[in-house]
Each structure stands twice: as structure tokens, then as C-alpha cells.
C-alpha positions in Angstrom: -7.3 19.9 -4.8 -8.7 22.2 -7.4 -11.3 24.9 -6.5 -14.6 24.6 -8.4 -16.5 27.7 -9.8 -19.2 27.2 -7.0 -16.6 27.7 -4.3 -16.4 23.9 -3.4 -13.4 21.7 -4.1 -13.0 19.1 -6.9 -10.6 16.1 -5.8 -8.8 14.9 -9.0 -9.2 11.2 -9.7 -5.5 10.7 -9.3 -5.7 11.9 -5.7 -8.4 9.6 -4.9 -6.4 6.7 -6.3 -3.3 7.9 -4.4 -5.3 8.0 -1.1 -6.7 4.5 -1.9 -3.2 3.0 -2.6 -1.7 4.7 0.6 -4.6 3.2 2.7 -4.2 -0.4 1.0 -0.3 -0.2 1.6 -0.7 0.8 5.2 -3.3 -2.3 5.6 -0.7 -4.6 4.1 2.1 -3.4 6.3 -0.1 -3.6 9.5 -1.2 -7.1 8.3 2.5 -8.1 7.7 3.6 -6.8 11.2 0.7 -8.9 12.8 1.6 -12.0 10.9 5.3 -11.5 11.9 4.3 -10.9 15.6 2.1 -14.1 15.4 5.0 -16.1 13.8 7.5 -14.9 16.7 4.9 -15.7 19.4 4.2 -19.2 18.0 7.9 -19.9 17.8 8.2 -19.2 21.4 5.1 -21.0 22.4 5.1 -24.1 20.2 8.5 -24.6 18.8 7.8 -28.2 18.0 4.6 -27.6 16.1 6.2 -24.5 14.1 8.5 -26.8 12.1 5.4 -28.4 10.5 3.8 -25.0 9.6 7.0 -23.3 8.3 6.5 -23.6 4.7 2.9 -22.4 4.9 4.0 -19.2 6.9 6.7 -18.3 4.3 4.2 -18.5 1.5 1.8 -16.3 3.2 4.6 -13.7 3.9 5.8 -14.0 0.4 2.4 -13.2 -0.9 2.0 -10.2 1.3 5.5 -9.0 0.3 4.4 -9.4 -3.3 1.3 -7.3 -2.7 3.3 -4.7 -0.9 5.7 -4.5 -4.0 2.8 -4.3 -6.3 1.2 -1.4 -4.5 4.6 0.4 -4.4 4.8 0.1 -8.3 1.3 1.4 -8.7 2.1 4.4 -6.5 5.2 5.1 -8.6 3.1 5.0 -11.8 0.7 7.4 -10.5 3.3 9.9 -9.3 4.7 9.5 -12.9 1.3 10.3 -14.4 0.8 13.2 -12.0 3.9 15.1 -12.9 2.7 16.2 -16.4 -0.7 17.3 -15.0 1.0 19.4 -12.3 3.2 21.0 -15.0 0.2 21.7 -17.3 -1.7 23.3 -14.3 1.3 25.5 -13.4 1.7 26.6 -17.1 -2.0 27.5 -17.4 -1.7 29.8 -14.4 
């Protein structure tokens, strides 16, 4: 955070985006874990019915994995963009 002239704090846009991405990443991970738990439970309780649903479950899981990878890539880009700004702030001091 950067201290403003009036004594308050200004949160840089990059920090807001980083926070948002981290929250979304956490949500995706929690959702993935819930899906995996549900799949495991279904396999135990309904093994004969699970065979018919297997392709659909794999597709949902693959979609979530792609979303997770996209969020990780976005987080890397933000960190790369943040480095020059941090260096500039240190040089100004």
C-alpha cells in the first residue's frame, strides 16, 4: 500500500487485481476439491451408474483445471508487471 497525502492509504490497482485473482483461485481449488469428493462418493455409492457419467465428470474437471491454469498465468503476468513498478518506487525513494 502507498500512503496518501491525507494520511490514508491508496491500494494500487495491481494489488486489487492480485487479491481478486487469489480469491478466484481459491474458489476454483475449493470447487475442484468438492467435485473430486463428490466423484469419490458417487463411485462408492453408485458404481454401476458412475460408468454412464464418467465422460461428463472428466469434462467438468478438465474445464476447472483449465480455469485454474488461466488464473495461474494471469497471476504470473501481474507479478511480472509489478516488478518494474516496485523498482521505480525504490529508485524514487
